[in-house]
All heavy atoms as TSV, in Angstrom:
chain	resi	resn	atom	element	x	y	z
A	1	MET	N	N	73.994	103.067	110.360
A	1	MET	CA	C	75.278	103.738	110.296
A	1	MET	C	C	76.300	102.776	109.657
A	1	MET	O	O	76.392	101.618	110.034
A	1	MET	CB	C	75.723	104.160	111.703
A	1	MET	CG	C	77.046	104.879	111.698
A	1	MET	SD	S	77.363	105.820	113.190
A	1	MET	CE	C	77.980	104.582	114.275
A	2	ILE	N	N	77.098	103.266	108.741
A	2	ILE	CA	C	78.107	102.471	108.059
A	2	ILE	C	C	79.427	102.599	108.799
A	2	ILE	O	O	79.889	103.721	109.050
A	2	ILE	CB	C	78.281	102.907	106.600
A	2	ILE	CG1	C	76.970	102.722	105.841
A	2	ILE	CG2	C	79.419	102.162	105.923
A	2	ILE	CD1	C	76.992	103.289	104.460
A	3	GLU	N	N	80.017	101.478	109.169
A	3	GLU	CA	C	81.318	101.515	109.843
A	3	GLU	C	C	82.419	101.595	108.798
A	3	GLU	O	O	82.361	100.935	107.770
A	3	GLU	CB	C	81.510	100.252	110.691
A	3	GLU	CG	C	80.758	100.275	111.971
A	3	GLU	CD	C	81.163	99.141	112.879
A	3	GLU	OE1	O	82.370	98.849	112.983
A	3	GLU	OE2	O	80.272	98.534	113.476
A	4	GLN	N	N	83.423	102.427	109.089
A	4	GLN	CA	C	84.561	102.514	108.187
A	4	GLN	C	C	85.620	101.532	108.625
A	4	GLN	O	O	85.808	101.295	109.813
A	4	GLN	CB	C	85.140	103.931	108.191
A	4	GLN	CG	C	84.246	104.935	107.520
A	4	GLN	CD	C	84.969	106.255	107.308
A	4	GLN	OE1	O	86.051	106.466	107.816
A	4	GLN	NE2	N	84.337	107.117	106.561
A	5	ASP	N	N	86.312	100.955	107.647
A	5	ASP	CA	C	87.402	100.019	107.940
A	5	ASP	C	C	88.642	100.825	108.249
A	5	ASP	O	O	89.235	101.450	107.368
A	5	ASP	CB	C	87.629	99.101	106.744
A	5	ASP	CG	C	88.613	97.987	107.044
A	5	ASP	OD1	O	89.306	98.041	108.093
A	5	ASP	OD2	O	88.692	97.048	106.267
A	6	THR	N	N	89.021	100.866	109.523
A	6	THR	CA	C	90.182	101.628	109.939
A	6	THR	C	C	91.448	100.755	110.005
A	6	THR	O	O	92.438	101.179	110.614
A	6	THR	CB	C	89.950	102.294	111.302
A	6	THR	OG1	O	89.633	101.291	112.260
A	6	THR	CG2	C	88.822	103.317	111.219
A	7	THR	N	N	91.405	99.613	109.364
A	7	THR	CA	C	92.596	98.761	109.298
A	7	THR	C	C	93.743	99.557	108.686
A	7	THR	O	O	93.565	100.258	107.680
A	7	THR	CB	C	92.316	97.528	108.403
A	7	THR	OG1	O	91.215	96.816	108.949
A	7	THR	CG2	C	93.532	96.631	108.324
A	8	LEU	N	N	94.901	99.499	109.312
A	8	LEU	CA	C	96.069	100.204	108.791
A	8	LEU	C	C	96.889	99.272	107.912
A	8	LEU	O	O	97.206	98.144	108.285
A	8	LEU	CB	C	96.937	100.720	109.945
A	8	LEU	CG	C	96.285	101.776	110.831
A	8	LEU	CD1	C	97.227	102.167	111.966
A	8	LEU	CD2	C	95.890	103.012	110.029
A	9	LEU	N	N	97.215	99.759	106.709
A	9	LEU	CA	C	97.979	98.984	105.749
A	9	LEU	C	C	99.359	99.578	105.559
A	9	LEU	O	O	99.534	100.793	105.611
A	9	LEU	CB	C	97.257	98.960	104.396
A	9	LEU	CG	C	95.813	98.425	104.381
A	9	LEU	CD1	C	95.227	98.529	102.981
A	9	LEU	CD2	C	95.757	96.999	104.894
A	10	THR	N	N	100.324	98.723	105.279
A	10	THR	CA	C	101.697	99.172	104.979
A	10	THR	C	C	101.722	99.767	103.560
A	10	THR	O	O	100.748	99.654	102.808
A	10	THR	CB	C	102.670	97.996	105.016
A	10	THR	OG1	O	102.314	97.070	103.983
A	10	THR	CG2	C	102.686	97.318	106.389
A	11	ASN	N	N	102.843	100.380	103.209
A	11	ASN	CA	C	103.018	100.905	101.841
A	11	ASN	C	C	102.773	99.809	100.811
A	11	ASN	O	O	102.069	100.019	99.818
A	11	ASN	CB	C	104.449	101.434	101.636
A	11	ASN	CG	C	104.605	102.864	102.069
A	11	ASN	OD1	O	103.651	103.523	102.454
A	11	ASN	ND2	N	105.821	103.333	101.989
A	12	LYS	N	N	103.360	98.659	101.042
A	12	LYS	CA	C	103.256	97.542	100.084
A	12	LYS	C	C	101.789	97.092	99.958
A	12	LYS	O	O	101.308	96.879	98.850
A	12	LYS	CB	C	104.143	96.390	100.517
A	12	LYS	CG	C	104.130	95.221	99.552
A	12	LYS	CD	C	105.062	94.118	99.990
A	12	LYS	CE	C	104.967	92.985	98.991
A	12	LYS	NZ	N	105.737	91.831	99.399
A	13	GLU	N	N	101.129	96.940	101.091
A	13	GLU	CA	C	99.733	96.505	101.060
A	13	GLU	C	C	98.836	97.531	100.378
A	13	GLU	O	O	97.941	97.176	99.591
A	13	GLU	CB	C	99.233	96.238	102.485
A	13	GLU	CG	C	99.876	95.066	103.157
A	13	GLU	CD	C	99.618	94.982	104.644
A	13	GLU	OE1	O	99.410	96.032	105.285
A	13	GLU	OE2	O	99.623	93.849	105.167
A	14	ALA	N	N	99.074	98.810	100.656
A	14	ALA	CA	C	98.287	99.887	100.041
A	14	ALA	C	C	98.520	99.927	98.543
A	14	ALA	O	O	97.574	100.047	97.753
A	14	ALA	CB	C	98.643	101.226	100.679
A	15	ALA	N	N	99.769	99.801	98.123
A	15	ALA	CA	C	100.091	99.812	96.700
A	15	ALA	C	C	99.437	98.620	95.998
A	15	ALA	O	O	98.910	98.769	94.891
A	15	ALA	CB	C	101.605	99.788	96.507
A	16	GLU	N	N	99.446	97.467	96.642
A	16	GLU	CA	C	98.811	96.287	96.058
A	16	GLU	C	C	97.308	96.506	95.887
A	16	GLU	O	O	96.733	96.145	94.865
A	16	GLU	CB	C	99.086	95.043	96.918
A	16	GLU	CG	C	100.503	94.549	96.806
A	16	GLU	CD	C	100.838	93.419	97.785
A	16	GLU	OE1	O	99.936	93.009	98.564
A	16	GLU	OE2	O	101.970	92.959	97.757
A	17	LEU	N	N	96.663	97.096	96.893
A	17	LEU	CA	C	95.239	97.365	96.810
A	17	LEU	C	C	94.918	98.308	95.659
A	17	LEU	O	O	93.935	98.112	94.937
A	17	LEU	CB	C	94.734	97.943	98.128
A	17	LEU	CG	C	93.251	98.282	98.187
A	17	LEU	CD1	C	92.405	97.036	98.219
A	17	LEU	CD2	C	92.955	99.134	99.402
A	18	LEU	N	N	95.762	99.319	95.479
A	18	LEU	CA	C	95.538	100.307	94.423
A	18	LEU	C	C	96.063	99.863	93.055
A	18	LEU	O	O	95.844	100.538	92.050
A	18	LEU	CB	C	96.222	101.618	94.816
A	18	LEU	CG	C	95.655	102.329	96.029
A	18	LEU	CD1	C	96.554	103.488	96.428
A	18	LEU	CD2	C	94.242	102.805	95.773
A	19	LYS	N	N	96.785	98.741	93.039
A	19	LYS	CA	C	97.377	98.229	91.785
A	19	LYS	C	C	98.364	99.213	91.180
A	19	LYS	O	O	98.385	99.445	89.972
A	19	LYS	CB	C	96.293	97.871	90.760
A	19	LYS	CG	C	95.242	96.939	91.253
A	19	LYS	CD	C	95.810	95.565	91.546
A	19	LYS	CE	C	94.681	94.590	91.845
A	19	LYS	NZ	N	94.905	93.731	92.959
A	20	ILE	N	N	99.175	99.808	92.047
A	20	ILE	CA	C	100.239	100.716	91.623
A	20	ILE	C	C	101.537	100.262	92.306
A	20	ILE	O	O	101.501	99.426	93.218
A	20	ILE	CB	C	99.941	102.198	91.986
A	20	ILE	CG1	C	99.808	102.377	93.504
A	20	ILE	CG2	C	98.712	102.694	91.246
A	20	ILE	CD1	C	99.673	103.823	93.948
A	21	SER	N	N	102.642	100.809	91.895
A	21	SER	CA	C	103.916	100.434	92.508
A	21	SER	C	C	104.092	101.189	93.835
A	21	SER	O	O	103.509	102.255	94.051
A	21	SER	CB	C	105.082	100.765	91.582
A	21	SER	OG	O	105.269	102.167	91.496
A	22	VAL	N	N	104.910	100.605	94.693
A	22	VAL	CA	C	105.238	101.260	95.954
A	22	VAL	C	C	105.924	102.599	95.680
A	22	VAL	O	O	105.690	103.600	96.360
A	22	VAL	CB	C	106.129	100.345	96.833
A	22	VAL	CG1	C	106.654	101.077	98.060
A	22	VAL	CG2	C	105.355	99.098	97.246
A	23	LYS	N	N	106.745	102.635	94.643
A	23	LYS	CA	C	107.455	103.875	94.267
A	23	LYS	C	C	106.466	104.989	93.922
A	23	LYS	O	O	106.625	106.124	94.354
A	23	LYS	CB	C	108.395	103.606	93.098
A	23	LYS	CG	C	109.218	104.811	92.721
A	23	LYS	CD	C	110.225	104.496	91.629
A	23	LYS	CE	C	111.010	105.734	91.291
A	23	LYS	NZ	N	112.009	105.493	90.264
A	24	THR	N	N	105.415	104.661	93.177
A	24	THR	CA	C	104.404	105.669	92.836
A	24	THR	C	C	103.718	106.179	94.076
A	24	THR	O	O	103.527	107.384	94.267
A	24	THR	CB	C	103.360	105.069	91.855
A	24	THR	OG1	O	104.034	104.727	90.639
A	24	THR	CG2	C	102.242	106.042	91.588
A	25	LEU	N	N	103.350	105.266	94.963
A	25	LEU	CA	C	102.710	105.653	96.222
A	25	LEU	C	C	103.615	106.553	97.034
A	25	LEU	O	O	103.185	107.581	97.574
A	25	LEU	CB	C	102.310	104.405	97.008
A	25	LEU	CG	C	101.437	104.610	98.232
A	25	LEU	CD1	C	100.132	105.291	97.881
A	25	LEU	CD2	C	101.170	103.264	98.908
A	26	ASN	N	N	104.899	106.216	97.115
A	26	ASN	CA	C	105.866	107.049	97.835
A	26	ASN	C	C	105.987	108.420	97.194
A	26	ASN	O	O	106.083	109.438	97.900
A	26	ASN	CB	C	107.235	106.377	97.889
A	26	ASN	CG	C	107.260	105.166	98.803
A	26	ASN	OD1	O	106.421	105.012	99.673
A	26	ASN	ND2	N	108.207	104.282	98.572
A	27	ASN	N	N	105.994	108.466	95.859
A	27	ASN	CA	C	106.086	109.762	95.144
A	27	ASN	C	C	104.868	110.635	95.451
A	27	ASN	O	O	105.015	111.827	95.677
A	27	ASN	CB	C	106.225	109.560	93.643
A	27	ASN	CG	C	107.593	109.033	93.257
A	27	ASN	OD1	O	108.550	109.133	94.007
A	27	ASN	ND2	N	107.683	108.465	92.066
A	28	TRP	N	N	103.700	110.045	95.432
A	28	TRP	CA	C	102.469	110.799	95.734
A	28	TRP	C	C	102.561	111.389	97.146
A	28	TRP	O	O	102.224	112.533	97.367
A	28	TRP	CB	C	101.253	109.929	95.620
A	28	TRP	CG	C	100.843	109.551	94.237
A	28	TRP	CD1	C	101.413	109.990	93.056
A	28	TRP	CD2	C	99.790	108.681	93.860
A	28	TRP	NE1	N	100.768	109.420	91.995
A	28	TRP	CE2	C	99.762	108.609	92.448
A	28	TRP	CE3	C	98.876	107.934	94.589
A	28	TRP	CZ2	C	98.841	107.834	91.757
A	28	TRP	CZ3	C	97.964	107.152	93.891
A	28	TRP	CH2	C	97.942	107.120	92.498
A	29	ARG	N	N	103.024	110.571	98.089
A	29	ARG	CA	C	103.087	111.020	99.481
A	29	ARG	C	C	104.135	112.124	99.635
A	29	ARG	O	O	103.874	113.136	100.270
A	29	ARG	CB	C	103.422	109.838	100.400
A	29	ARG	CG	C	103.348	110.218	101.873
A	29	ARG	CD	C	103.652	109.065	102.803
A	29	ARG	NE	N	105.042	108.621	102.647
A	29	ARG	CZ	C	105.397	107.461	102.114
A	29	ARG	NH1	N	104.511	106.606	101.666
A	29	ARG	NH2	N	106.673	107.158	102.006
A	30	SER	N	N	105.295	111.964	99.030
A	30	SER	CA	C	106.364	112.961	99.194
A	30	SER	C	C	106.028	114.260	98.481
A	30	SER	O	O	106.473	115.326	98.902
A	30	SER	CB	C	107.707	112.412	98.714
A	30	SER	OG	O	107.688	112.168	97.337
A	31	ALA	N	N	105.191	114.192	97.439
A	31	ALA	CA	C	104.765	115.401	96.737
A	31	ALA	C	C	103.715	116.150	97.568
A	31	ALA	O	O	103.435	117.318	97.271
A	31	ALA	CB	C	104.198	115.054	95.379
A	32	ARG	N	N	103.173	115.487	98.565
A	32	ARG	CA	C	102.152	116.093	99.444
A	32	ARG	C	C	101.012	116.717	98.643
A	32	ARG	O	O	100.527	117.794	98.952
A	32	ARG	CB	C	102.773	117.147	100.352
A	32	ARG	CG	C	103.847	116.611	101.245
A	32	ARG	CD	C	103.440	116.687	102.660
A	32	ARG	NE	N	104.547	116.235	103.476
A	32	ARG	CZ	C	104.357	115.657	104.642
A	32	ARG	NH1	N	103.170	115.507	105.095
A	32	ARG	NH2	N	105.390	115.258	105.340
A	33	ASN	N	N	100.617	116.015	97.588
A	33	ASN	CA	C	99.535	116.550	96.753
A	33	ASN	C	C	98.148	116.196	97.287
A	33	ASN	O	O	97.165	116.487	96.644
A	33	ASN	CB	C	99.707	116.098	95.300
A	33	ASN	CG	C	99.745	114.598	95.163
A	33	ASN	OD1	O	99.446	113.878	96.099
A	33	ASN	ND2	N	100.086	114.126	93.997
A	34	GLY	N	N	98.095	115.544	98.427
A	34	GLY	CA	C	96.821	115.268	99.076
A	34	GLY	C	C	95.967	114.206	98.416
A	34	GLY	O	O	94.777	114.111	98.686
A	35	LYS	N	N	96.569	113.418	97.533
A	35	LYS	CA	C	95.791	112.368	96.880
A	35	LYS	C	C	95.212	111.390	97.900
A	35	LYS	O	O	94.046	111.055	97.835
A	35	LYS	CB	C	96.629	111.603	95.863
A	35	LYS	CG	C	96.899	112.350	94.586
A	35	LYS	CD	C	97.666	111.468	93.610
A	35	LYS	CE	C	98.030	112.227	92.372
A	35	LYS	NZ	N	97.172	111.905	91.246
A	36	ILE	N	N	96.039	110.931	98.804
A	36	ILE	CA	C	95.611	109.937	99.787
A	36	ILE	C	C	96.183	110.317	101.153
A	36	ILE	O	O	97.387	110.436	101.310
A	36	ILE	CB	C	96.093	108.537	99.392
A	36	ILE	CG1	C	95.620	108.163	97.989
A	36	ILE	CG2	C	95.601	107.507	100.407
A	36	ILE	CD1	C	96.198	106.883	97.448
A	37	PRO	N	N	95.305	110.479	102.151
A	37	PRO	CA	C	95.830	110.740	103.501
A	37	PRO	C	C	96.625	109.551	104.024
A	37	PRO	O	O	96.370	108.402	103.638
A	37	PRO	CB	C	94.553	110.912	104.338
A	37	PRO	CG	C	93.423	110.965	103.400
A	37	PRO	CD	C	93.882	110.402	102.080
A	38	PHE	N	N	97.582	109.818	104.892
A	38	PHE	CA	C	98.358	108.741	105.487
A	38	PHE	C	C	98.546	109.008	106.968
A	38	PHE	O	O	98.343	110.113	107.447
A	38	PHE	CB	C	99.713	108.557	104.779
A	38	PHE	CG	C	100.606	109.755	104.826
A	38	PHE	CD1	C	101.526	109.915	105.848
A	38	PHE	CD2	C	100.541	110.729	103.828
A	38	PHE	CE1	C	102.373	111.023	105.881
A	38	PHE	CE2	C	101.372	111.830	103.842
A	38	PHE	CZ	C	102.294	111.976	104.883
A	39	VAL	N	N	98.917	107.952	107.678
A	39	VAL	CA	C	99.132	108.014	109.122
A	39	VAL	C	C	100.616	107.799	109.357
A	39	VAL	O	O	101.216	106.860	108.832
A	39	VAL	CB	C	98.326	106.925	109.853
A	39	VAL	CG1	C	98.576	106.942	111.337
A	39	VAL	CG2	C	96.838	107.050	109.546
A	40	LYS	N	N	101.206	108.670	110.154
A	40	LYS	CA	C	102.615	108.514	110.478
A	40	LYS	C	C	102.714	108.075	111.937
A	40	LYS	O	O	102.244	108.777	112.841
A	40	LYS	CB	C	103.372	109.823	110.246
A	40	LYS	CG	C	104.854	109.678	110.407
A	40	LYS	CD	C	105.610	110.814	109.816
A	40	LYS	CE	C	107.066	110.477	110.007
A	40	LYS	NZ	N	107.985	111.343	109.501
A	41	ILE	N	N	103.309	106.921	112.144
A	41	ILE	CA	C	103.503	106.388	113.493
A	41	ILE	C	C	105.003	106.186	113.664
A	41	ILE	O	O	105.597	105.261	113.074
A	41	ILE	CB	C	102.758	105.058	113.677
A	41	ILE	CG1	C	101.253	105.249	113.414
A	41	ILE	CG2	C	102.992	104.506	115.081
A	41	ILE	CD1	C	100.457	103.967	113.405
A	42	GLY	N	N	105.619	107.080	114.408
A	42	GLY	CA	C	107.072	107.062	114.516
A	42	GLY	C	C	107.648	107.328	113.138
A	42	GLY	O	O	107.308	108.289	112.475
A	43	ARG	N	N	108.501	106.418	112.659
A	43	ARG	CA	C	109.029	106.528	111.311
A	43	ARG	C	C	108.183	105.809	110.274
A	43	ARG	O	O	108.391	105.917	109.065
A	43	ARG	CB	C	110.447	105.930	111.260
A	43	ARG	CG	C	111.450	106.750	111.985
A	43	ARG	CD	C	112.820	106.135	111.796
A	43	ARG	NE	N	113.823	106.863	112.523
A	43	ARG	CZ	C	115.115	106.676	112.387
A	43	ARG	NH1	N	115.552	105.761	111.551
A	43	ARG	NH2	N	115.976	107.383	113.098
A	44	GLY	N	N	107.225	105.033	110.762
A	44	GLY	CA	C	106.391	104.221	109.870
A	44	GLY	C	C	105.258	104.998	109.236
A	44	GLY	O	O	104.695	105.918	109.836
A	45	ILE	N	N	104.916	104.617	108.034
A	45	ILE	CA	C	103.799	105.187	107.295
A	45	ILE	C	C	102.769	104.089	107.109
A	45	ILE	O	O	103.091	102.979	106.691
A	45	ILE	CB	C	104.255	105.710	105.906
A	45	ILE	CG1	C	105.313	106.797	106.050
A	45	ILE	CG2	C	103.048	106.209	105.100
A	45	ILE	CD1	C	104.857	108.061	106.719
A	46	ARG	N	N	101.510	104.428	107.409
A	46	ARG	CA	C	100.405	103.500	107.200
A	46	ARG	C	C	99.269	104.249	106.526
A	46	ARG	O	O	99.155	105.463	106.586
A	46	ARG	CB	C	99.909	102.936	108.534
A	46	ARG	CG	C	100.957	102.141	109.299
A	46	ARG	CD	C	101.273	100.826	108.599
A	46	ARG	NE	N	102.193	100.014	109.344
A	46	ARG	CZ	C	103.507	100.051	109.197
A	46	ARG	NH1	N	104.066	100.862	108.347
A	46	ARG	NH2	N	104.274	99.239	109.902
A	47	TYR	N	N	98.407	103.482	105.873
A	47	TYR	CA	C	97.248	104.029	105.191
A	47	TYR	C	C	95.995	103.335	105.744
A	47	TYR	O	O	95.980	102.103	105.870
A	47	TYR	CB	C	97.334	103.767	103.688
A	47	TYR	CG	C	98.437	104.529	103.028
A	47	TYR	CD1	C	99.703	103.979	102.930
A	47	TYR	CD2	C	98.226	105.790	102.479
A	47	TYR	CE1	C	100.743	104.676	102.328
A	47	TYR	CE2	C	99.254	106.496	101.877
A	47	TYR	CZ	C	100.506	105.931	101.810
A	47	TYR	OH	O	101.534	106.628	101.217
A	48	LYS	N	N	94.947	104.117	106.048
A	48	LYS	CA	C	93.695	103.528	106.467
A	48	LYS	C	C	93.024	102.931	105.218
A	48	LYS	O	O	92.938	103.584	104.183
A	48	LYS	CB	C	92.754	104.575	107.057
A	48	LYS	CG	C	93.164	105.102	108.385
A	48	LYS	CD	C	92.132	106.087	108.873
A	48	LYS	CE	C	92.594	106.803	110.099
A	48	LYS	NZ	N	91.627	107.859	110.481
A	49	LYS	N	N	92.584	101.700	105.362
A	49	LYS	CA	C	91.928	101.039	104.230
A	49	LYS	C	C	90.728	101.847	103.759
A	49	LYS	O	O	90.490	101.983	102.551
A	49	LYS	CB	C	91.498	99.626	104.619
A	49	LYS	CG	C	91.034	98.806	103.451
A	49	LYS	CD	C	90.833	97.350	103.840
A	49	LYS	CE	C	90.480	96.529	102.604
A	49	LYS	NZ	N	90.302	95.125	102.962
A	50	SER	N	N	89.981	102.452	104.674
A	50	SER	CA	C	88.800	103.251	104.291
A	50	SER	C	C	89.208	104.463	103.454
A	50	SER	O	O	88.486	104.847	102.520
A	50	SER	CB	C	88.031	103.702	105.529
A	50	SER	OG	O	88.844	104.489	106.379
A	51	ASP	N	N	90.368	105.057	103.714
A	51	ASP	CA	C	90.853	106.194	102.916
A	51	ASP	C	C	91.216	105.744	101.506
A	51	ASP	O	O	90.976	106.468	100.535
A	51	ASP	CB	C	92.067	106.855	103.556
A	51	ASP	CG	C	91.719	107.634	104.820
A	51	ASP	OD1	O	90.532	108.033	104.967
A	51	ASP	OD2	O	92.625	107.875	105.615
A	52	LEU	N	N	91.775	104.553	101.402
A	52	LEU	CA	C	92.142	104.024	100.079
A	52	LEU	C	C	90.875	103.738	99.259
A	52	LEU	O	O	90.808	104.061	98.077
A	52	LEU	CB	C	92.988	102.761	100.214
A	52	LEU	CG	C	94.336	102.959	100.906
A	52	LEU	CD1	C	94.984	101.608	101.183
A	52	LEU	CD2	C	95.243	103.850	100.104
A	53	ILE	N	N	89.864	103.161	99.901
A	53	ILE	CA	C	88.608	102.883	99.207
A	53	ILE	C	C	87.939	104.182	98.786
A	53	ILE	O	O	87.434	104.290	97.672
A	53	ILE	CB	C	87.662	102.045	100.105
A	53	ILE	CG1	C	88.299	100.702	100.475
A	53	ILE	CG2	C	86.308	101.849	99.432
A	53	ILE	CD1	C	88.683	99.802	99.332
A	54	SER	N	N	87.974	105.197	99.647
A	54	SER	CA	C	87.415	106.497	99.301
A	54	SER	C	C	88.144	107.102	98.101
A	54	SER	O	O	87.519	107.706	97.218
A	54	SER	CB	C	87.513	107.467	100.485
A	54	SER	OG	O	86.672	107.057	101.506
A	55	TYR	N	N	89.465	106.973	98.066
A	55	TYR	CA	C	90.249	107.469	96.940
A	55	TYR	C	C	89.803	106.780	95.637
A	55	TYR	O	O	89.589	107.441	94.632
A	55	TYR	CB	C	91.732	107.260	97.184
A	55	TYR	CG	C	92.569	107.587	95.960
A	55	TYR	CD1	C	92.786	108.901	95.603
A	55	TYR	CD2	C	93.072	106.572	95.154
A	55	TYR	CE1	C	93.535	109.217	94.453
A	55	TYR	CE2	C	93.810	106.876	94.027
A	55	TYR	CZ	C	94.030	108.186	93.678
A	55	TYR	OH	O	94.756	108.485	92.548
A	56	ILE	N	N	89.657	105.466	95.703
A	56	ILE	CA	C	89.225	104.724	94.518
A	56	ILE	C	C	87.857	105.220	94.065
A	56	ILE	O	O	87.622	105.453	92.881
A	56	ILE	CB	C	89.189	103.197	94.831
A	56	ILE	CG1	C	90.615	102.680	95.007
A	56	ILE	CG2	C	88.470	102.440	93.705
A	56	ILE	CD1	C	90.690	101.266	95.572
A	57	ASP	N	N	86.928	105.414	95.017
A	57	ASP	CA	C	85.601	105.908	94.682
A	57	ASP	C	C	85.651	107.266	94.019
A	57	ASP	O	O	84.905	107.545	93.069
A	57	ASP	CB	C	84.721	105.971	95.917
A	57	ASP	CG	C	84.330	104.587	96.456
A	57	ASP	OD1	O	84.452	103.591	95.700
A	57	ASP	OD2	O	83.920	104.503	97.611
A	58	ARG	N	N	86.547	108.151	94.496
A	58	ARG	CA	C	86.658	109.495	93.894
A	58	ARG	C	C	87.216	109.459	92.479
A	58	ARG	O	O	86.989	110.392	91.698
A	58	ARG	CB	C	87.577	110.395	94.772
A	58	ARG	CG	C	86.955	110.791	96.098
A	58	ARG	CD	C	87.761	111.884	96.795
A	58	ARG	NE	N	89.167	111.610	96.925
A	58	ARG	CZ	C	89.740	110.983	97.955
A	58	ARG	NH1	N	89.009	110.505	98.943
A	58	ARG	NH2	N	91.038	110.803	97.982
A	59	GLN	N	N	87.931	108.393	92.127
A	59	GLN	CA	C	88.519	108.292	90.793
A	59	GLN	C	C	87.564	107.683	89.765
A	59	GLN	O	O	87.856	107.640	88.584
A	59	GLN	CB	C	89.795	107.435	90.848
A	59	GLN	CG	C	90.856	107.965	91.801
A	59	GLN	CD	C	91.110	109.434	91.654
A	59	GLN	OE1	O	91.437	109.932	90.588
A	59	GLN	NE2	N	90.932	110.174	92.757
A	60	THR	N	N	86.410	107.212	90.230
A	60	THR	CA	C	85.449	106.580	89.351
A	60	THR	C	C	84.826	107.621	88.420
A	60	THR	O	O	84.339	108.642	88.879
A	60	THR	CB	C	84.346	105.878	90.155
A	60	THR	OG1	O	84.975	104.923	91.016
A	60	THR	CG2	C	83.347	105.173	89.263
A	61	VAL	N	N	84.863	107.336	87.129
A	61	VAL	CA	C	84.351	108.254	86.109
A	61	VAL	C	C	83.092	107.640	85.507
A	61	VAL	O	O	83.122	106.503	85.041
A	61	VAL	CB	C	85.404	108.514	85.011
A	61	VAL	CG1	C	84.835	109.400	83.935
A	61	VAL	CG2	C	86.655	109.097	85.620
A	62	SER	N	N	82.032	108.412	85.494
A	62	SER	CA	C	80.787	107.961	84.882
A	62	SER	C	C	80.725	108.466	83.448
A	62	SER	O	O	81.022	109.622	83.156
A	62	SER	CB	C	79.602	108.514	85.667
A	62	SER	OG	O	78.410	108.165	85.018
A	63	MET	N	N	80.365	107.606	82.541
A	63	MET	CA	C	80.323	107.955	81.127
A	63	MET	C	C	78.897	108.251	80.672
A	63	MET	O	O	78.574	108.115	79.515
A	63	MET	CB	C	80.914	106.824	80.295
A	63	MET	CG	C	82.378	106.542	80.598
A	63	MET	SD	S	83.453	107.952	80.406
A	63	MET	CE	C	83.537	108.044	78.640
A	64	CYS	N	N	78.038	108.665	81.568
A	64	CYS	CA	C	76.631	108.942	81.216
A	64	CYS	C	C	76.492	110.237	80.456
A	64	CYS	O	O	77.018	111.209	80.650
A	64	CYS	CB	C	75.779	108.984	82.465
A	64	CYS	SG	S	75.702	107.399	83.277
């Protein structure tokens, strides 16, 4: 069984992992387009590292 990394990352940490700006990440979240799930804890927003890795995997394009 593969364990998922449930480490919670801040907006800044998530944006750094994805190599995008925090503003872009905020825009995606506010548009609610479902690109990346997020966790809301009080007023804080966090992203599960495993969800970010899954998003990256879904964006992979094979040129075969």
